[in-house]
Structure formats: structure tokens, C-alpha cells
C-alpha positions in Angstrom: 101.4 136.1 -100.7 98.6 135.2 -98.2 97.0 138.4 -98.7 96.9 138.1 -102.5 95.3 134.7 -102.3 92.8 136.3 -100.3 91.8 139.3 -102.4 92.7 137.7 -105.9 88.8 136.1 -106.2 87.7 139.7 -105.7 90.0 141.2 -108.1 88.8 138.4 -110.3 85.5 139.0 -109.9 85.4 142.9 -110.0 87.3 142.8 -113.2 84.8 140.0 -114.5 81.5 142.0 -113.6 82.8 145.4 -114.8 84.1 143.9 -118.5 80.5 142.2 -118.7 78.9 145.5 -118.3 81.3 147.2 -120.6 80.7 144.7 -123.2 76.8 145.4 -122.6 77.4 149.4 -123.0 79.2 148.4 -126.3 76.4 146.3 -127.7 74.0 148.9 -126.8 75.6 151.5 -128.5 76.5 149.5 -131.6 72.9 148.2 -132.1 71.4 151.3 -131.7 73.5 153.0 -134.2 73.3 150.1 -136.9 69.4 149.3 -135.8 67.7 152.3 -135.3 67.3 153.5 -138.8 65.9 150.1 -139.8 63.4 149.6 -136.8 60.6 151.6 -135.3 61.4 152.7 -131.5 59.6 149.9 -130.0 61.3 147.3 -132.0 64.5 148.7 -131.4 63.9 148.6 -127.8 63.1 144.8 -128.0 66.3 144.1 -130.3 68.1 145.7 -127.5 66.6 144.2 -124.7 66.9 140.6 -126.6 70.7 141.3 -127.3 71.4 142.1 -123.7 69.5 139.4 -122.3 71.0 136.7 -124.2 74.4 138.5 -123.1 73.9 138.5 -119.7 72.6 134.9 -119.9 76.0 133.9 -120.9 77.5 135.7 -118.4 75.5 134.2 -115.7 76.7 130.8 -117.2 80.1 131.5 -116.9 79.7 132.9 -113.4 77.8 129.8 -112.6 80.5 127.6 -113.6 83.3 129.6 -112.3 81.6 129.1 -108.9 82.4 125.8 -109.0 86.0 126.7 -108.0 86.1 126.5 -104.4 87.5 129.7 -103.4 85.2 131.6 -106.0 81.9 129.8 -104.6 80.7 132.6 -102.4 82.1 135.6 -104.7 80.4 134.3 -107.9 77.2 133.6 -106.2 76.7 137.4 -105.4 77.8 138.3 -108.9 75.2 136.3 -110.4 72.8 138.5 -108.5 74.4 141.7 -109.5 73.9 140.5 -113.3 70.4 140.3 -112.4 70.1 143.8 -110.4 72.0 146.1 -112.8 70.2 145.5 -116.1 66.8 145.9 -114.4 67.8 149.0 -113.0 69.4 150.7 -116.0 67.5 148.9 -118.9 64.3 147.1 -118.2 63.4 144.0 -116.1 62.8 142.1 -119.0 66.5 141.4 -119.8 67.0 140.3 -116.5 63.8 138.0 -116.8 65.6 136.5 -120.0 68.9 135.4 -118.3 67.1 134.1 -115.1 65.1 132.0 -117.5 67.5 130.9 -119.6 70.4 130.2 -116.9 67.9 128.7 -114.9 67.1 126.1 -117.7 70.8 125.5 -118.2 71.4 124.9 -114.8 68.5 122.5 -114.3 70.0 120.4 -117.4 73.8 121.1 -116.5 73.5 120.2 -112.5 70.3 118.1 -112.9 67.2 118.8 -111.1 68.2 118.7 -107.6 67.2 120.7 -104.5 70.3 122.9 -104.6 69.4 123.7 -108.3 65.9 124.1 -107.6 66.8 126.2 -104.8 69.0 128.9 -106.6 66.9 128.9 -109.5 64.1 130.4 -107.2 66.5 132.5 -105.3 67.1 134.3 -108.5 63.4 134.6 -109.4 62.2 136.0 -106.1 65.1 138.2 -106.1 64.1 139.7 -109.6 60.5 139.9 -108.1 62.1 142.0 -105.5 63.8 144.3 -107.9 60.6 144.9 -109.6 58.7 145.7 -106.6 61.7 148.0 -105.5 61.6 149.8 -108.6 58.1 150.6 -108.6 58.3 151.7 -105.0 61.2 154.0 -106.0 59.1 155.5 -108.9 62.1 154.4 -111.2 64.9 156.3 -109.1 68.0 154.1 -109.9 69.5 154.7 -106.5 66.5 154.4 -104.4 66.1 151.1 -106.5 69.6 150.1 -105.9 69.0 150.5 -101.9 65.9 148.9 -101.5 67.2 145.7 -103.6 70.0 145.5 -101.1 67.3 145.5 -98.5 65.2 143.1 -100.1 67.9 140.9 -100.5 68.4 140.3 -96.7 65.7 137.7 -96.2 67.7 135.9 -99.3 70.9 135.4 -97.2 69.1 134.4 -94.0 66.9 131.8 -96.1 70.4 130.4 -97.7 72.3 130.3 -94.7 69.5 128.7 -92.3 68.5 126.2 -94.9 72.1 125.3 -95.8 70.7 123.4 -98.8 74.2 123.5 -100.6 76.2 122.4 -97.7 78.5 125.4 -97.6 76.5 128.2 -96.2 76.8 126.9 -92.5 74.7 129.4 -90.3 76.7 131.7 -88.6 76.0 135.3 -88.3 79.6 136.5 -88.8 79.8 134.6 -92.1 76.5 135.6 -93.2 76.8 139.4 -92.6 80.5 138.9 -94.5 79.4 137.7 -97.3 75.9 139.9 -97.4 78.6 143.0 -97.3 80.7 141.7 -100.0 77.6 141.7 -101.9 76.7 145.3 -101.1 80.2 146.5 -101.8 80.6 144.8 -105.2 77.1 145.6 -106.1 77.9 149.5 -105.3 81.2 149.5 -107.2 79.4 148.0 -110.2 76.4 150.4 -109.9 78.7 153.3 -109.9 80.6 151.7 -113.0 77.6 151.2 -114.7 76.0 154.5 -114.2 79.4 156.2 -115.7 79.4 153.6 -118.5 75.6 154.1 -119.5 76.1 158.1 -119.2 79.1 157.6 -121.8 76.7 155.3 -123.9 74.2 158.0 -123.9 76.7 160.9 -125.1 78.3 158.5 -127.7 74.8 157.7 -129.0 73.6 161.5 -129.2 77.0 162.4 -130.9 76.5 160.1 -133.8 73.0 160.5 -134.2 73.2 164.3 -134.3 76.0 163.8 -136.6 73.8 161.8 -139.1 70.1 163.4 -138.2 68.7 166.8 -139.8 68.3 169.4 -137.1 65.1 170.8 -138.4 63.3 167.7 -139.5 64.9 165.0 -137.5 65.0 163.0 -140.6 68.2 161.1 -141.6 70.8 163.7 -143.2 72.7 164.1 -146.5 75.5 162.6 -144.8 74.0 159.8 -143.7 72.1 159.3 -147.2 75.6 159.3 -148.6 76.8 156.5 -146.4 73.5 154.4 -146.7 73.4 154.9 -150.3 76.7 153.9 -151.3 76.5 150.7 -148.8 73.1 149.5 -150.3 74.2 150.0 -153.8 77.3 148.0 -153.3 75.1 145.5 -151.6 72.3 145.2 -154.4 75.5 144.8 -156.8 77.3 142.2 -155.4 74.1 140.2 -154.1 71.9 141.2 -157.3 69.0 142.4 -154.9 66.8 145.2 -156.0 67.2 148.4 -155.3 65.3 151.7 -155.9 66.1 155.3 -155.2 63.2 158.2 -155.2 64.1 161.4 -155.2 61.1 164.0 -154.4 60.7 167.6 -153.7 57.7 170.0 -152.4 56.0 171.7 -155.4 56.1 175.1 -155.4 57.9 175.5 -151.9 59.3 178.9 -152.7 55.8 180.3 -153.0 55.3 178.9 -149.7 57.8 180.7 -148.0 56.9 183.9 -150.1 53.5 183.6 -149.2 53.2 182.2 -145.4 57.1 183.2 -144.5 60.0 180.8 -143.9 58.4 179.9 -140.3 55.7 178.4 -142.4 58.0 176.7 -144.6 59.9 175.1 -141.9 56.6 173.9 -140.4 55.8 172.4 -143.7 59.1 170.5 -143.7 58.8 169.1 -140.4 54.9 167.9 -140.8 55.8 166.4 -144.4 58.5 164.4 -142.5 56.3 163.4 -139.6 53.9 162.2 -142.4 55.9 160.3 -144.1 57.7 158.8 -140.7 54.3 157.5 -139.5 53.5 155.4 -142.8 54.5 151.6 -142.0 55.3 150.7 -145.8 58.2 153.2 -145.4 59.4 151.4 -142.1 58.0 154.1 -140.1 59.9 156.6 -142.2 63.5 155.0 -141.6 64.3 155.0 -145.1 63.5 159.0 -145.6 66.2 161.3 -146.0 66.4 165.2 -146.2 69.0 166.0 -148.7 68.7 169.5 -148.9 65.9 172.3 -148.6 62.6 171.0 -149.8 64.6 168.0 -151.5 64.1 164.3 -149.8 65.2 161.0 -150.9 64.0 157.6 -150.3 65.8 154.0 -150.6 63.7 151.2 -150.9 65.5 147.8 -150.9 64.1 144.4 -151.6 61.1 145.7 -153.3 60.3 145.3 -157.1 59.9 148.6 -159.1 56.1 148.2 -159.4 56.0 147.6 -155.3 58.1 150.7 -155.4 55.8 152.5 -157.5 52.8 151.7 -155.4 54.6 152.9 -152.3 55.5 155.9 -153.9 51.9 156.6 -155.0 50.8 156.2 -151.4 53.4 158.8 -150.1 52.2 161.1 -152.7 48.5 160.6 -152.0 49.1 161.0 -148.0 50.7 164.3 -148.7 48.2 165.5 -150.9 45.5 164.6 -148.7 47.1 165.7 -145.6 46.0 169.3 -144.0 49.0 171.3 -143.3 47.9 174.4 -141.1 50.0 177.2 -139.8 48.8 179.8 -137.7 45.1 178.7 -138.7 45.9 179.1 -142.5 45.5 175.9 -144.5 48.9 175.4 -147.0 48.1 173.1 -149.9 51.2 170.8 -150.4 52.0 168.5 -152.8 55.2 166.6 -154.1 56.6 165.4 -157.3 58.7 162.2 -157.1 61.4 160.5 -159.2 62.0 156.8 -159.3 65.0 154.6 -160.5 65.5 151.3 -160.0 69.1 149.7 -159.9 70.1 147.9 -163.2 73.4 145.6 -163.6 74.5 147.9 -166.3 74.9 150.7 -163.5 78.6 150.6 -163.0 78.5 153.1 -159.8 76.1 155.2 -157.8 76.1 158.0 -159.9 74.4 156.3 -162.9 71.5 155.4 -160.6 71.1 158.7 -159.1 71.2 160.8 -162.3 68.2 158.5 -163.5 66.2 159.2 -160.6 66.9 162.6 -161.1 65.8 162.7 -164.5 62.5 161.0 -163.5 62.1 163.5 -161.1 62.3 166.6 -163.6 59.7 164.3 -166.0 57.5 164.6 -162.8 57.5 168.4 -162.8 57.5 168.7 -166.5 54.5 166.7 -166.7 52.6 168.7 -164.2 53.8 167.9 -160.8 52.2 166.0 -158.0 52.9 162.7 -159.8 55.7 159.8 -159.8 57.4 159.3 -162.7 59.9 156.4 -163.8 
């Protein structure tokens, strides 16, 4: 019974910290899957960092409150440092910065502006700065960053125990060493667990992404189009929001393959996708789908029919003006586009799709290299 009372806080602490990082790993997977096709790479990174920072803030506040329990005090104090350390290693220092600032503000309001509160806020800030320096010294190597951070934390333990501002860290070398070693052990266990979790996260995301990505162009594929198109159609129908579907293909693409070869045709498909992906008006290409061969689709939500026509004219002009060079040979490329806008009379996705397809054929019949509605 006595043994259980001794180890119970550590079992609880390790379970808590691993649970926190499991939730974070799930958040990273879900947020990447949901937001990747709606945000640029930079926006997606910030979205994931802010979400992770808020999650770490809530976790840090939870650990702060739990440390108020007498027999959890030392343990949960160490865990708050691990909350800063692990995200800074595996994601970015910005995640830990968010949690340090917000949890510090919470601590100042909850416990008041006292020497102890100020001391702990400063300790967390200094520890984060040490991690950032350690990461630079280790050239981004995670294991070396962990080791350097452990070594950099030694002065923190010496300061806390020698100053004893909180009245609980009475300076004694054996107590200080035991507390520090507990931090090393739990931090190492968390590091190994986080390494595995983030590895699984990468595999999961790659599997999901690969299943929804066109292998050649890296645009969203036909499977993803069907899923997204159905979801956005139902949302437009339920909310009464505008939804525009554009279908387009490359004019005389067979001639490109016959004249320059299929490798040249593949180059044109990839280059065309890159041209559109760079267009800010298409949300960095995140509404672009390759639905088969030289056929593509664009979903424009929340825009009027007039706005969509303007965007599609910009798309058409960008393709027409772009220089496609393959093995020092210029290939002139144009596209024909058909646009259909959701109507309240559209009972299902098929009706909107058929109208977009009919508009595409009107573009072809009227000379190609144009947008029809």
C-alpha cells in the first residue's frame, strides 16, 4: 500500500503527459486533413501551431492546478517543463511560446502577482529560451536538442532549490538530484513516446493524403472531388450559399501527345497544375481537382457567378500566356472552361455537373480557349 502511494503520482503524471501528447498528435492529423486543401502551406503551419499552442496552454493550466495538491507538487512542476520542451522539439518553439505566455498570464491572474508566481513565469520563459538555443546548437537534431535541454535545465534546479522562494524546495543535494532525475526520466519517456506518436501521425497523414492526391500532378484527385463536391453541394443547398462548379480540359491535348510524346503531355499536365496552384484567387490551387486525363474541375464556393467568371477568365489567360517548354520546345497550351452555378432547383449534384459539362462543350463548339456559362 505504501509503495502504491509513492508511485501513484508518477503513474498519474506519466499517464497525463502521454495522454496530452496523444491528443495533440490526433489534433495534428485531423487539422492537416481538414485544413490542408483550404490553406496555403504557411497558413496551415500557423493553424496547426496556434491550435497546438492553445492545447498546450490548457494542459499547462491543468498541470498548474494539479500541482496544488501536496503530493503532486514536484511531479507536476516537472511536467509543466516537459509541456514546453516536447512541442518545441517536434513542432516549433512558437507552440511552446504560446503556451508559456498564456499560461503565465493565467498564473498571474489566478495566484496573483507574487514573488513565487513571477519566479515560475520567469523560469518557464528562461527554459524556453534555453531550448531554442539548444535546438540551434544541435542543428535541429531532436535527440541532441533533448540532451542539451536537460543539461541547460541544471541551473534552473539549482536556482529553485537555492532560493526556495516557494518554501517547499529546501536546498539539499540529494532532494535536488532526485527531483532533477525524475524530470530526466519522465522527459525521456515522453520524448520516446512522442517520437512514436509523431511517426504514426506522419504515416497516417501520408496515407490519407496519397489516397486523395493525383499521383502525377499532386492535385486533388477524382475521389477527393466526389467527396468534396457532394459535401459542398449539400452545404450550399442547406445554407443557401453560392456554389460554382467549373469543368475544363486542355485543348487538343491528343495533338500534344502525338506531336511531342506522352512524356511531354505529362509535363504539360504537371506544369499546368503548378500554374494554377500559384494563383492566389484559387486559394493557392486548393480548389483544383484532376478528374481524369486532361480533365480538371474547380469548386468555387461563396462567390457570385460574376466573380467566378472573372476568376476563370484569369485562369484561362494565365494558361494561354504561360510558356510551356519541354526539351527546348515551346508547346502552346489553351484550355476550354464550362461554368455552372448552383440553383435552388438543382435537386442533386448530377444536375449541376451536367450543366457545367454542357457549358464546357459550348466553349469547345465556339472555338475553344474560352469560358462559357
